[in-house]
PDB file with SEQRES, HELIX, SHEET and CRYST1 records, atoms N, CA, C and O in Angstrom:
SEQRES   1 A   88  MET GLY SER ARG ALA ILE ILE ALA LYS ASN ILE LYS HIS          
SEQRES   2 A   88  PHE ARG LEU GLN LYS ARG LEU SER GLN GLU GLN LEU ALA          
SEQRES   3 A   88  LEU GLN ALA ASP VAL ASP ARG THR TYR VAL SER ALA LEU          
SEQRES   4 A   88  GLU ARG GLY VAL ARG ASN PRO SER VAL ASP LEU LEU ASP          
SEQRES   5 A   88  LYS ILE ALA ASP VAL LEU SER ILE LYS THR VAL GLN LEU          
SEQRES   6 A   88  PHE GLU THR THR LYS GLY GLN SER PRO LYS ALA LEU PRO          
SEQRES   7 A   88  ARG GLY ARG SER GLY PRO SER LYS ALA SER                      
HELIX    1 AA1 SER A    3  GLN A   17  1                                  15    
HELIX    2 AA2 GLN A   22  ALA A   29  1                                   8    
HELIX    3 AA3 ARG A   33  GLU A   40  1                                   8    
HELIX    4 AA4 VAL A   48  VAL A   57  1                                  10    
HELIX    5 AA5 THR A   62  PHE A   66  5                                   5    
CRYST1    1.000    1.000    1.000  90.00  90.00  90.00 P 1           1          
ATOM      1  N   MET A   1      -4.030 -24.287  15.514  1.00  0.00           N  
ATOM      2  CA  MET A   1      -3.286 -23.115  15.934  1.00  0.00           C  
ATOM      3  C   MET A   1      -4.088 -22.426  17.039  1.00  0.00           C  
ATOM      4  O   MET A   1      -5.289 -22.199  16.896  1.00  0.00           O  
ATOM      5  N   GLY A   2      -3.416 -22.099  18.134  1.00  0.00           N  
ATOM      6  CA  GLY A   2      -4.065 -21.448  19.263  1.00  0.00           C  
ATOM      7  C   GLY A   2      -4.280 -19.959  19.030  1.00  0.00           C  
ATOM      8  O   GLY A   2      -3.735 -19.373  18.095  1.00  0.00           O  
ATOM      9  N   SER A   3      -5.076 -19.369  19.892  1.00  0.00           N  
ATOM     10  CA  SER A   3      -5.405 -17.942  19.765  1.00  0.00           C  
ATOM     11  C   SER A   3      -4.167 -17.054  19.808  1.00  0.00           C  
ATOM     12  O   SER A   3      -4.057 -16.098  19.040  1.00  0.00           O  
ATOM     13  N   ARG A   4      -3.242 -17.369  20.700  1.00  0.00           N  
ATOM     14  CA  ARG A   4      -2.045 -16.526  20.813  1.00  0.00           C  
ATOM     15  C   ARG A   4      -1.248 -16.554  19.511  1.00  0.00           C  
ATOM     16  O   ARG A   4      -0.744 -15.521  19.070  1.00  0.00           O  
ATOM     17  N   ALA A   5      -1.133 -17.726  18.896  1.00  0.00           N  
ATOM     18  CA  ALA A   5      -0.393 -17.853  17.637  1.00  0.00           C  
ATOM     19  C   ALA A   5      -1.103 -17.128  16.496  1.00  0.00           C  
ATOM     20  O   ALA A   5      -0.456 -16.515  15.647  1.00  0.00           O  
ATOM     21  N   ILE A   6      -2.430 -17.198  16.478  1.00  0.00           N  
ATOM     22  CA  ILE A   6      -3.197 -16.495  15.441  1.00  0.00           C  
ATOM     23  C   ILE A   6      -3.026 -14.991  15.582  1.00  0.00           C  
ATOM     24  O   ILE A   6      -2.802 -14.293  14.593  1.00  0.00           O  
ATOM     25  N   ILE A   7      -3.132 -14.492  16.807  1.00  0.00           N  
ATOM     26  CA  ILE A   7      -2.960 -13.055  17.050  1.00  0.00           C  
ATOM     27  C   ILE A   7      -1.548 -12.627  16.663  1.00  0.00           C  
ATOM     28  O   ILE A   7      -1.373 -11.590  16.023  1.00  0.00           O  
ATOM     29  N   ALA A   8      -0.543 -13.407  17.041  1.00  0.00           N  
ATOM     30  CA  ALA A   8       0.845 -13.096  16.714  1.00  0.00           C  
ATOM     31  C   ALA A   8       1.030 -12.990  15.206  1.00  0.00           C  
ATOM     32  O   ALA A   8       1.614 -12.030  14.703  1.00  0.00           O  
ATOM     33  N   LYS A   9       0.525 -13.988  14.498  1.00  0.00           N  
ATOM     34  CA  LYS A   9       0.653 -14.010  13.036  1.00  0.00           C  
ATOM     35  C   LYS A   9      -0.063 -12.824  12.406  1.00  0.00           C  
ATOM     36  O   LYS A   9       0.449 -12.210  11.470  1.00  0.00           O  
ATOM     37  N   ASN A  10      -1.245 -12.503  12.920  1.00  0.00           N  
ATOM     38  CA  ASN A  10      -2.024 -11.407  12.350  1.00  0.00           C  
ATOM     39  C   ASN A  10      -1.417 -10.040  12.625  1.00  0.00           C  
ATOM     40  O   ASN A  10      -1.451  -9.167  11.757  1.00  0.00           O  
ATOM     41  N   ILE A  11      -0.869  -9.839  13.798  1.00  0.00           N  
ATOM     42  CA  ILE A  11      -0.216  -8.555  14.074  1.00  0.00           C  
ATOM     43  C   ILE A  11       0.905  -8.339  13.063  1.00  0.00           C  
ATOM     44  O   ILE A  11       1.014  -7.266  12.470  1.00  0.00           O  
ATOM     45  N   LYS A  12       1.729  -9.350  12.871  1.00  0.00           N  
ATOM     46  CA  LYS A  12       2.832  -9.225  11.909  1.00  0.00           C  
ATOM     47  C   LYS A  12       2.300  -9.047  10.491  1.00  0.00           C  
ATOM     48  O   LYS A  12       2.805  -8.209   9.743  1.00  0.00           O  
ATOM     49  N   HIS A  13       1.287  -9.826  10.113  1.00  0.00           N  
ATOM     50  CA  HIS A  13       0.716  -9.758   8.771  1.00  0.00           C  
ATOM     51  C   HIS A  13       0.210  -8.347   8.462  1.00  0.00           C  
ATOM     52  O   HIS A  13       0.568  -7.762   7.439  1.00  0.00           O  
ATOM     53  N   PHE A  14      -0.625  -7.806   9.353  1.00  0.00           N  
ATOM     54  CA  PHE A  14      -1.200  -6.486   9.106  1.00  0.00           C  
ATOM     55  C   PHE A  14      -0.149  -5.378   9.228  1.00  0.00           C  
ATOM     56  O   PHE A  14      -0.239  -4.362   8.539  1.00  0.00           O  
ATOM     57  N   ARG A  15       0.843  -5.569  10.099  1.00  0.00           N  
ATOM     58  CA  ARG A  15       1.920  -4.581  10.212  1.00  0.00           C  
ATOM     59  C   ARG A  15       2.701  -4.506   8.905  1.00  0.00           C  
ATOM     60  O   ARG A  15       2.982  -3.416   8.407  1.00  0.00           O  
ATOM     61  N   LEU A  16       3.049  -5.662   8.352  1.00  0.00           N  
ATOM     62  CA  LEU A  16       3.788  -5.677   7.090  1.00  0.00           C  
ATOM     63  C   LEU A  16       2.930  -5.154   5.938  1.00  0.00           C  
ATOM     64  O   LEU A  16       3.425  -4.458   5.052  1.00  0.00           O  
ATOM     65  N   GLN A  17       1.658  -5.492   5.961  1.00  0.00           N  
ATOM     66  CA  GLN A  17       0.746  -5.006   4.934  1.00  0.00           C  
ATOM     67  C   GLN A  17       0.688  -3.482   4.937  1.00  0.00           C  
ATOM     68  O   GLN A  17       0.581  -2.850   3.886  1.00  0.00           O  
ATOM     69  N   LYS A  18       0.759  -2.906   6.126  1.00  0.00           N  
ATOM     70  CA  LYS A  18       0.725  -1.446   6.274  1.00  0.00           C  
ATOM     71  C   LYS A  18       2.125  -0.836   6.088  1.00  0.00           C  
ATOM     72  O   LYS A  18       2.286   0.384   6.108  1.00  0.00           O  
ATOM     73  N   ARG A  19       3.131  -1.702   5.908  1.00  0.00           N  
ATOM     74  CA  ARG A  19       4.529  -1.288   5.696  1.00  0.00           C  
ATOM     75  C   ARG A  19       5.088  -0.511   6.891  1.00  0.00           C  
ATOM     76  O   ARG A  19       5.775   0.498   6.735  1.00  0.00           O  
ATOM     77  N   LEU A  20       4.770  -1.012   8.089  1.00  0.00           N  
ATOM     78  CA  LEU A  20       5.290  -0.428   9.323  1.00  0.00           C  
ATOM     79  C   LEU A  20       6.363  -1.338   9.902  1.00  0.00           C  
ATOM     80  O   LEU A  20       6.252  -2.562   9.831  1.00  0.00           O  
ATOM     81  N   SER A  21       7.391  -0.744  10.470  1.00  0.00           N  
ATOM     82  CA  SER A  21       8.374  -1.523  11.216  1.00  0.00           C  
ATOM     83  C   SER A  21       7.805  -1.810  12.606  1.00  0.00           C  
ATOM     84  O   SER A  21       6.825  -1.195  13.027  1.00  0.00           O  
ATOM     85  N   GLN A  22       8.429  -2.743  13.302  1.00  0.00           N  
ATOM     86  CA  GLN A  22       8.013  -3.002  14.684  1.00  0.00           C  
ATOM     87  C   GLN A  22       8.153  -1.735  15.511  1.00  0.00           C  
ATOM     88  O   GLN A  22       7.315  -1.442  16.363  1.00  0.00           O  
ATOM     89  N   GLU A  23       9.198  -1.001  15.257  1.00  0.00           N  
ATOM     90  CA  GLU A  23       9.436   0.230  16.009  1.00  0.00           C  
ATOM     91  C   GLU A  23       8.346   1.268  15.743  1.00  0.00           C  
ATOM     92  O   GLU A  23       7.880   1.929  16.672  1.00  0.00           O  
ATOM     93  N   GLN A  24       7.941   1.412  14.494  1.00  0.00           N  
ATOM     94  CA  GLN A  24       6.886   2.374  14.164  1.00  0.00           C  
ATOM     95  C   GLN A  24       5.562   1.982  14.817  1.00  0.00           C  
ATOM     96  O   GLN A  24       4.855   2.828  15.366  1.00  0.00           O  
ATOM     97  N   LEU A  25       5.236   0.688  14.751  1.00  0.00           N  
ATOM     98  CA  LEU A  25       4.005   0.217  15.395  1.00  0.00           C  
ATOM     99  C   LEU A  25       4.071   0.452  16.894  1.00  0.00           C  
ATOM    100  O   LEU A  25       3.098   0.904  17.498  1.00  0.00           O  
ATOM    101  N   ALA A  26       5.208   0.147  17.496  1.00  0.00           N  
ATOM    102  CA  ALA A  26       5.375   0.315  18.936  1.00  0.00           C  
ATOM    103  C   ALA A  26       5.199   1.781  19.349  1.00  0.00           C  
ATOM    104  O   ALA A  26       4.511   2.077  20.326  1.00  0.00           O  
ATOM    105  N   LEU A  27       5.820   2.686  18.605  1.00  0.00           N  
ATOM    106  CA  LEU A  27       5.707   4.113  18.928  1.00  0.00           C  
ATOM    107  C   LEU A  27       4.260   4.585  18.852  1.00  0.00           C  
ATOM    108  O   LEU A  27       3.794   5.314  19.728  1.00  0.00           O  
ATOM    109  N   GLN A  28       3.555   4.172  17.814  1.00  0.00           N  
ATOM    110  CA  GLN A  28       2.177   4.619  17.640  1.00  0.00           C  
ATOM    111  C   GLN A  28       1.217   3.973  18.640  1.00  0.00           C  
ATOM    112  O   GLN A  28       0.201   4.563  19.008  1.00  0.00           O  
ATOM    113  N   ALA A  29       1.553   2.745  19.078  1.00  0.00           N  
ATOM    114  CA  ALA A  29       0.699   2.045  20.055  1.00  0.00           C  
ATOM    115  C   ALA A  29       1.144   2.322  21.490  1.00  0.00           C  
ATOM    116  O   ALA A  29       0.529   1.834  22.438  1.00  0.00           O  
ATOM    117  N   ASP A  30       2.219   3.107  21.650  1.00  0.00           N  
ATOM    118  CA  ASP A  30       2.737   3.496  22.961  1.00  0.00           C  
ATOM    119  C   ASP A  30       3.211   2.293  23.788  1.00  0.00           C  
ATOM    120  O   ASP A  30       2.902   2.174  24.974  1.00  0.00           O  
ATOM    121  N   VAL A  31       3.976   1.397  23.123  1.00  0.00           N  
ATOM    122  CA  VAL A  31       4.618   0.268  23.799  1.00  0.00           C  
ATOM    123  C   VAL A  31       6.058   0.186  23.317  1.00  0.00           C  
ATOM    124  O   VAL A  31       6.441   0.877  22.373  1.00  0.00           O  
ATOM    125  N   ASP A  32       6.848  -0.648  23.953  1.00  0.00           N  
ATOM    126  CA  ASP A  32       8.238  -0.826  23.564  1.00  0.00           C  
ATOM    127  C   ASP A  32       8.341  -1.737  22.337  1.00  0.00           C  
ATOM    128  O   ASP A  32       7.519  -2.636  22.164  1.00  0.00           O  
ATOM    129  N   ARG A  33       9.348  -1.508  21.486  1.00  0.00           N  
ATOM    130  CA  ARG A  33       9.544  -2.322  20.299  1.00  0.00           C  
ATOM    131  C   ARG A  33       9.738  -3.784  20.648  1.00  0.00           C  
ATOM    132  O   ARG A  33       9.266  -4.666  19.930  1.00  0.00           O  
ATOM    133  N   THR A  34      10.439  -4.047  21.757  1.00  0.00           N  
ATOM    134  CA  THR A  34      10.671  -5.437  22.148  1.00  0.00           C  
ATOM    135  C   THR A  34       9.369  -6.128  22.530  1.00  0.00           C  
ATOM    136  O   THR A  34       9.248  -7.346  22.399  1.00  0.00           O  
ATOM    137  N   TYR A  35       8.397  -5.355  23.001  1.00  0.00           N  
ATOM    138  CA  TYR A  35       7.087  -5.918  23.333  1.00  0.00           C  
ATOM    139  C   TYR A  35       6.356  -6.327  22.059  1.00  0.00           C  
ATOM    140  O   TYR A  35       5.727  -7.385  22.016  1.00  0.00           O  
ATOM    141  N   VAL A  36       6.436  -5.493  21.017  1.00  0.00           N  
ATOM    142  CA  VAL A  36       5.828  -5.842  19.728  1.00  0.00           C  
ATOM    143  C   VAL A  36       6.478  -7.109  19.186  1.00  0.00           C  
ATOM    144  O   VAL A  36       5.789  -7.994  18.678  1.00  0.00           O  
ATOM    145  N   SER A  37       7.781  -7.197  19.290  1.00  0.00           N  
ATOM    146  CA  SER A  37       8.492  -8.399  18.853  1.00  0.00           C  
ATOM    147  C   SER A  37       7.992  -9.632  19.601  1.00  0.00           C  
ATOM    148  O   SER A  37       7.744 -10.675  18.996  1.00  0.00           O  
ATOM    149  N   ALA A  38       7.846  -9.509  20.911  1.00  0.00           N  
ATOM    150  CA  ALA A  38       7.363 -10.629  21.730  1.00  0.00           C  
ATOM    151  C   ALA A  38       5.925 -11.002  21.363  1.00  0.00           C  
ATOM    152  O   ALA A  38       5.569 -12.181  21.372  1.00  0.00           O  
ATOM    153  N   LEU A  39       5.105 -10.011  21.044  1.00  0.00           N  
ATOM    154  CA  LEU A  39       3.730 -10.291  20.610  1.00  0.00           C  
ATOM    155  C   LEU A  39       3.734 -11.086  19.305  1.00  0.00           C  
ATOM    156  O   LEU A  39       2.993 -12.057  19.155  1.00  0.00           O  
ATOM    157  N   GLU A  40       4.578 -10.661  18.364  1.00  0.00           N  
ATOM    158  CA  GLU A  40       4.628 -11.320  17.061  1.00  0.00           C  
ATOM    159  C   GLU A  40       5.216 -12.728  17.141  1.00  0.00           C  
ATOM    160  O   GLU A  40       4.966 -13.557  16.266  1.00  0.00           O  
ATOM    161  N   ARG A  41       5.983 -12.995  18.170  1.00  0.00           N  
ATOM    162  CA  ARG A  41       6.532 -14.344  18.366  1.00  0.00           C  
ATOM    163  C   ARG A  41       5.624 -15.203  19.227  1.00  0.00           C  
ATOM    164  O   ARG A  41       5.899 -16.386  19.427  1.00  0.00           O  
ATOM    165  N   GLY A  42       4.541 -14.620  19.741  1.00  0.00           N  
ATOM    166  CA  GLY A  42       3.606 -15.364  20.566  1.00  0.00           C  
ATOM    167  C   GLY A  42       4.105 -15.606  21.969  1.00  0.00           C  
ATOM    168  O   GLY A  42       3.644 -16.528  22.642  1.00  0.00           O  
ATOM    169  N   VAL A  43       5.041 -14.792  22.421  1.00  0.00           N  
ATOM    170  CA  VAL A  43       5.634 -14.934  23.755  1.00  0.00           C  
ATOM    171  C   VAL A  43       4.821 -14.185  24.807  1.00  0.00           C  
ATOM    172  O   VAL A  43       4.752 -14.619  25.957  1.00  0.00           O  
ATOM    173  N   ARG A  44       4.207 -13.071  24.429  1.00  0.00           N  
ATOM    174  CA  ARG A  44       3.451 -12.240  25.370  1.00  0.00           C  
ATOM    175  C   ARG A  44       1.960 -12.299  25.068  1.00  0.00           C  
ATOM    176  O   ARG A  44       1.545 -12.545  23.935  1.00  0.00           O  
ATOM    177  N   ASN A  45       1.173 -12.071  26.102  1.00  0.00           N  
ATOM    178  CA  ASN A  45      -0.284 -12.009  25.980  1.00  0.00           C  
ATOM    179  C   ASN A  45      -0.726 -10.555  26.087  1.00  0.00           C  
ATOM    180  O   ASN A  45      -0.625  -9.964  27.161  1.00  0.00           O  
ATOM    181  N   PRO A  46      -1.213  -9.966  24.998  1.00  0.00           N  
ATOM    182  CA  PRO A  46      -1.640  -8.570  25.060  1.00  0.00           C  
ATOM    183  C   PRO A  46      -3.002  -8.430  25.734  1.00  0.00           C  
ATOM    184  O   PRO A  46      -3.833  -9.337  25.679  1.00  0.00           O  
ATOM    185  N   SER A  47      -3.214  -7.293  26.365  1.00  0.00           N  
ATOM    186  CA  SER A  47      -4.527  -6.999  26.935  1.00  0.00           C  
ATOM    187  C   SER A  47      -5.481  -6.622  25.802  1.00  0.00           C  
ATOM    188  O   SER A  47      -5.051  -6.318  24.689  1.00  0.00           O  
ATOM    189  N   VAL A  48      -6.754  -6.646  26.096  1.00  0.00           N  
ATOM    190  CA  VAL A  48      -7.754  -6.241  25.105  1.00  0.00           C  
ATOM    191  C   VAL A  48      -7.553  -4.773  24.742  1.00  0.00           C  
ATOM    192  O   VAL A  48      -7.698  -4.392  23.581  1.00  0.00           O  
ATOM    193  N   ASP A  49      -7.220  -3.953  25.734  1.00  0.00           N  
ATOM    194  CA  ASP A  49      -6.979  -2.535  25.464  1.00  0.00           C  
ATOM    195  C   ASP A  49      -5.819  -2.348  24.488  1.00  0.00           C  
ATOM    196  O   ASP A  49      -5.886  -1.510  23.589  1.00  0.00           O  
ATOM    197  N   LEU A  50      -4.757  -3.133  24.671  1.00  0.00           N  
ATOM    198  CA  LEU A  50      -3.613  -3.026  23.758  1.00  0.00           C  
ATOM    199  C   LEU A  50      -3.988  -3.531  22.369  1.00  0.00           C  
ATOM    200  O   LEU A  50      -3.568  -2.945  21.371  1.00  0.00           O  
ATOM    201  N   LEU A  51      -4.763  -4.598  22.284  1.00  0.00           N  
ATOM    202  CA  LEU A  51      -5.212  -5.082  20.976  1.00  0.00           C  
ATOM    203  C   LEU A  51      -6.026  -4.011  20.262  1.00  0.00           C  
ATOM    204  O   LEU A  51      -5.913  -3.846  19.047  1.00  0.00           O  
ATOM    205  N   ASP A  52      -6.851  -3.279  21.021  1.00  0.00           N  
ATOM    206  CA  ASP A  52      -7.609  -2.167  20.439  1.00  0.00           C  
ATOM    207  C   ASP A  52      -6.680  -1.096  19.886  1.00  0.00           C  
ATOM    208  O   ASP A  52      -6.905  -0.585  18.789  1.00  0.00           O  
ATOM    209  N   LYS A  53      -5.630  -0.749  20.642  1.00  0.00           N  
ATOM    210  CA  LYS A  53      -4.656   0.256  20.193  1.00  0.00           C  
ATOM    211  C   LYS A  53      -3.943  -0.202  18.932  1.00  0.00           C  
ATOM    212  O   LYS A  53      -3.796   0.564  17.979  1.00  0.00           O  
ATOM    213  N   ILE A  54      -3.501  -1.456  18.929  1.00  0.00           N  
ATOM    214  CA  ILE A  54      -2.775  -1.995  17.778  1.00  0.00           C  
ATOM    215  C   ILE A  54      -3.677  -2.023  16.554  1.00  0.00           C  
ATOM    216  O   ILE A  54      -3.256  -1.645  15.461  1.00  0.00           O  
ATOM    217  N   ALA A  55      -4.911  -2.466  16.732  1.00  0.00           N  
ATOM    218  CA  ALA A  55      -5.859  -2.492  15.619  1.00  0.00           C  
ATOM    219  C   ALA A  55      -6.089  -1.090  15.078  1.00  0.00           C  
ATOM    220  O   ALA A  55      -6.173  -0.896  13.865  1.00  0.00           O  
ATOM    221  N   ASP A  56      -6.190  -0.117  15.964  1.00  0.00           N  
ATOM    222  CA  ASP A  56      -6.382   1.271  15.547  1.00  0.00           C  
ATOM    223  C   ASP A  56      -5.195   1.750  14.715  1.00  0.00           C  
ATOM    224  O   ASP A  56      -5.381   2.363  13.664  1.00  0.00           O  
ATOM    225  N   VAL A  57      -3.982   1.474  15.176  1.00  0.00           N  
ATOM    226  CA  VAL A  57      -2.778   1.868  14.433  1.00  0.00           C  
ATOM    227  C   VAL A  57      -2.751   1.187  13.061  1.00  0.00           C  
ATOM    228  O   VAL A  57      -2.356   1.797  12.068  1.00  0.00           O  
ATOM    229  N   LEU A  58      -3.169  -0.071  13.014  1.00  0.00           N  
ATOM    230  CA  LEU A  58      -3.151  -0.832  11.765  1.00  0.00           C  
ATOM    231  C   LEU A  58      -4.376  -0.569  10.887  1.00  0.00           C  
ATOM    232  O   LEU A  58      -4.494  -1.136   9.800  1.00  0.00           O  
ATOM    233  N   SER A  59      -5.281   0.283  11.352  1.00  0.00           N  
ATOM    234  CA  SER A  59      -6.508   0.629  10.622  1.00  0.00           C  
ATOM    235  C   SER A  59      -7.357  -0.599  10.292  1.00  0.00           C  
ATOM    236  O   SER A  59      -7.857  -0.754   9.178  1.00  0.00           O  
ATOM    237  N   ILE A  60      -7.502  -1.471  11.303  1.00  0.00           N  
ATOM    238  CA  ILE A  60      -8.338  -2.664  11.161  1.00  0.00           C  
ATOM    239  C   ILE A  60      -9.254  -2.745  12.371  1.00  0.00           C  
ATOM    240  O   ILE A  60      -9.088  -1.994  13.332  1.00  0.00           O  
ATOM    241  N   LYS A  61     -10.221  -3.656  12.326  1.00  0.00           N  
ATOM    242  CA  LYS A  61     -11.073  -3.919  13.475  1.00  0.00           C  
ATOM    243  C   LYS A  61     -10.363  -4.925  14.371  1.00  0.00           C  
ATOM    244  O   LYS A  61      -9.683  -5.825  13.877  1.00  0.00           O  
ATOM    245  N   THR A  62     -10.514  -4.783  15.669  1.00  0.00           N  
ATOM    246  CA  THR A  62      -9.859  -5.667  16.629  1.00  0.00           C  
ATOM    247  C   THR A  62     -10.157  -7.133  16.330  1.00  0.00           C  
ATOM    248  O   THR A  62      -9.276  -7.983  16.466  1.00  0.00           O  
ATOM    249  N   VAL A  63     -11.362  -7.431  15.932  1.00  0.00           N  
ATOM    250  CA  VAL A  63     -11.747  -8.814  15.663  1.00  0.00           C  
ATOM    251  C   VAL A  63     -10.891  -9.442  14.556  1.00  0.00           C  
ATOM    252  O   VAL A  63     -10.719 -10.661  14.531  1.00  0.00           O  
ATOM    253  N   GLN A  64     -10.358  -8.632  13.649  1.00  0.00           N  
ATOM    254  CA  GLN A  64      -9.520  -9.152  12.572  1.00  0.00           C  
ATOM    255  C   GLN A  64      -8.229  -9.777  13.101  1.00  0.00           C  
ATOM    256  O   GLN A  64      -7.619 -10.606  12.425  1.00  0.00           O  
ATOM    257  N   LEU A  65      -7.814  -9.385  14.301  1.00  0.00           N  
ATOM    258  CA  LEU A  65      -6.613  -9.971  14.880  1.00  0.00           C  
ATOM    259  C   LEU A  65      -6.846 -11.414  15.326  1.00  0.00           C  
ATOM    260  O   LEU A  65      -5.894 -12.157  15.564  1.00  0.00           O  
ATOM    261  N   PHE A  66      -8.114 -11.805  15.437  1.00  0.00           N  
ATOM    262  CA  PHE A  66      -8.466 -13.157  15.874  1.00  0.00           C  
ATOM    263  C   PHE A  66      -8.819 -14.085  14.716  1.00  0.00           C  
ATOM    264  O   PHE A  66      -8.989 -15.288  14.915  1.00  0.00           O  
ATOM    265  N   GLU A  67      -8.928 -13.538  13.513  1.00  0.00           N  
ATOM    266  CA  GLU A  67      -9.343 -14.326  12.363  1.00  0.00           C  
ATOM    267  C   GLU A  67      -8.138 -14.975  11.689  1.00  0.00           C  
ATOM    268  O   GLU A  67      -7.051 -14.399  11.647  1.00  0.00           O  
ATOM    269  N   THR A  68      -8.344 -16.168  11.169  1.00  0.00           N  
ATOM    270  CA  THR A  68      -7.280 -16.846  10.434  1.00  0.00           C  
ATOM    271  C   THR A  68      -7.134 -16.163   9.086  1.00  0.00           C  
ATOM    272  O   THR A  68      -8.092 -16.092   8.315  1.00  0.00           O  
ATOM    273  N   THR A  69      -5.938 -15.657   8.797  1.00  0.00           N  
ATOM    274  CA  THR A  69      -5.687 -14.973   7.528  1.00  0.00           C  
ATOM    275  C   THR A  69      -5.359 -16.000   6.462  1.00  0.00           C  
ATOM    276  O   THR A  69      -4.700 -17.007   6.723  1.00  0.00           O  
ATOM    277  N   LYS A  70      -5.825 -15.729   5.271  1.00  0.00           N  
ATOM    278  CA  LYS A  70      -5.561 -16.610   4.138  1.00  0.00           C  
ATOM    279  C   LYS A  70      -4.862 -15.803   3.063  1.00  0.00           C  
ATOM    280  O   LYS A  70      -4.962 -14.576   3.024  1.00  0.00           O  
ATOM    281  N   GLY A  71      -4.165 -16.489   2.208  1.00  0.00           N  
ATOM    282  CA  GLY A  71      -3.509 -15.803   1.111  1.00  0.00           C  
ATOM    283  C   GLY A  71      -2.045 -15.580   1.399  1.00  0.00           C  
ATOM    284  O   GLY A  71      -1.510 -16.024   2.416  1.00  0.00           O  
ATOM    285  N   GLN A  72      -1.422 -14.895   0.497  1.00  0.00           N  
ATOM    286  CA  GLN A  72       0.005 -14.666   0.557  1.00  0.00           C  
ATOM    287  C   GLN A  72       0.354 -13.601   1.595  1.00  0.00           C  
ATOM    288  O   GLN A  72      -0.348 -12.600   1.741  1.00  0.00           O  
ATOM    289  N   SER A  73       1.442 -13.837   2.304  1.00  0.00           N  
ATOM    290  CA  SER A  73       1.904 -12.865   3.289  1.00  0.00           C  
ATOM    291  C   SER A  73       2.493 -11.658   2.583  1.00  0.00           C  
ATOM    292  O   SER A  73       3.064 -11.791   1.500  1.00  0.00           O  
ATOM    293  N   PRO A  74       2.361 -10.484   3.181  1.00  0.00           N  
ATOM    294  CA  PRO A  74       2.971  -9.287   2.598  1.00  0.00           C  
ATOM    295  C   PRO A  74       4.488  -9.421   2.555  1.00  0.00           C  
ATOM    296  O   PRO A  74       5.075 -10.157   3.348  1.00  0.00           O  
ATOM    297  N   LYS A  75       5.108  -8.721   1.645  1.00  0.00           N  
ATOM    298  CA  LYS A  75       6.553  -8.728   1.509  1.00  0.00           C  
ATOM    299  C   LYS A  75       7.198  -8.145   2.765  1.00  0.00           C  
ATOM    300  O   LYS A  75       6.718  -7.157   3.321  1.00  0.00           O  
ATOM    301  N   ALA A  76       8.284  -8.767   3.200  1.00  0.00           N  
ATOM    302  CA  ALA A  76       9.000  -8.304   4.392  1.00  0.00           C  
ATOM    303  C   ALA A  76       9.616  -6.930   4.153  1.00  0.00           C  
ATOM    304  O   ALA A  76       9.958  -6.577   3.024  1.00  0.00           O  
ATOM    305  N   LEU A  77       9.749  -6.174   5.212  1.00  0.00           N  
ATOM    306  CA  LEU A  77      10.405  -4.872   5.143  1.00  0.00           C  
ATOM    307  C   LEU A  77      11.914  -5.071   5.108  1.00  0.00           C  
ATOM    308  O   LEU A  77      12.405  -6.111   5.546  1.00  0.00           O  
ATOM    309  N   PRO A  78      12.657  -4.094   4.595  1.00  0.00           N  
ATOM    310  CA  PRO A  78      14.118  -4.200   4.629  1.00  0.00           C  
ATOM    311  C   PRO A  78      14.606  -4.308   6.061  1.00  0.00           C  
ATOM    312  O   PRO A  78      14.029  -3.705   6.966  1.00  0.00           O  
ATOM    313  N   ARG A  79      15.662  -5.072   6.267  1.00  0.00           N  
ATOM    314  CA  ARG A  79      16.188  -5.267   7.621  1.00  0.00           C  
ATOM    315  C   ARG A  79      17.010  -4.054   8.051  1.00  0.00           C  
ATOM    316  O   ARG A  79      17.508  -3.294   7.221  1.00  0.00           O  
ATOM    317  N   GLY A  80      17.138  -3.893   9.362  1.00  0.00           N  
ATOM    318  CA  GLY A  80      17.944  -2.817   9.922  1.00  0.00           C  
ATOM    319  C   GLY A  80      17.106  -1.599  10.261  1.00  0.00           C  
ATOM    320  O   GLY A  80      15.959  -1.463   9.835  1.00  0.00           O  
ATOM    321  N   ARG A  81      17.697  -0.746  11.017  1.00  0.00           N  
ATOM    322  CA  ARG A  81      16.995   0.465  11.423  1.00  0.00           C  
ATOM    323  C   ARG A  81      17.152   1.518  10.350  1.00  0.00           C  
ATOM    324  O   ARG A  81      18.211   1.663   9.739  1.00  0.00           O  
ATOM    325  N   SER A  82      16.082   2.242  10.137  1.00  0.00           N  
ATOM    326  CA  SER A  82      16.162   3.353   9.193  1.00  0.00           C  
ATOM    327  C   SER A  82      16.103   4.637   9.999  1.00  0.00           C  
ATOM    328  O   SER A  82      15.220   4.836  10.833  1.00  0.00           O  
ATOM    329  N   GLY A  83      17.032   5.465   9.736  1.00  0.00           N  
ATOM    330  CA  GLY A  83      17.072   6.731  10.451  1.00  0.00           C  
ATOM    331  C   GLY A  83      17.395   7.833   9.474  1.00  0.00           C  
ATOM    332  O   GLY A  83      17.538   7.587   8.276  1.00  0.00           O  
ATOM    333  N   PRO A  84      17.509   9.023   9.966  1.00  0.00           N  
ATOM    334  CA  PRO A  84      17.857  10.126   9.066  1.00  0.00           C  
ATOM    335  C   PRO A  84      19.224   9.890   8.458  1.00  0.00           C  
ATOM    336  O   PRO A  84      20.169   9.503   9.146  1.00  0.00           O  
ATOM    337  N   SER A  85      19.316  10.129   7.158  1.00  0.00           N  
ATOM    338  CA  SER A  85      20.612   9.947   6.491  1.00  0.00           C  
ATOM    339  C   SER A  85      21.535  11.078   6.898  1.00  0.00           C  
ATOM    340  O   SER A  85      21.109  12.214   7.106  1.00  0.00           O  
ATOM    341  N   LYS A  86      22.800  10.739   7.006  1.00  0.00           N  
ATOM    342  CA  LYS A  86      23.798  11.733   7.427  1.00  0.00           C  
ATOM    343  C   LYS A  86      24.511  12.284   6.203  1.00  0.00           C  
ATOM    344  O   LYS A  86      25.004  11.532   5.362  1.00  0.00           O  
ATOM    345  N   ALA A  87      24.557  13.581   6.117  1.00  0.00           N  
ATOM    346  CA  ALA A  87      25.254  14.234   5.000  1.00  0.00           C  
ATOM    347  C   ALA A  87      26.743  14.234   5.300  1.00  0.00           C  
ATOM    348  O   ALA A  87      27.165  14.461   6.434  1.00  0.00           O  
ATOM    349  N   SER A  88      27.520  13.979   4.277  1.00  0.00           N  
ATOM    350  CA  SER A  88      28.985  13.958   4.451  1.00  0.00           C  
ATOM    351  C   SER A  88      29.571  15.308   4.274  1.00  0.00           C  
ATOM    352  O   SER A  88      30.786  15.473   4.385  1.00  0.00           O  
TER     353      SER A  88                                                      
END                                                                             
């Protein structure tokens, strides 16, 4: 597995572990949600500065994004956007 694939897998792994949506991670890291999606699919190459921001949001060390994770993946978040509920 190449570095880009490891980073992609780890961003998603730690994001789910922290129970953040792609949108929440994107807002806190000051990037677009579609960019987070592309990172998790291994389509985009993040800068070191962005990896630092993402690691900070995920409360991990940047180097952890480069390590091969072992064990069970965190449970997926519910699908769809969550927003304020509307009162009838």
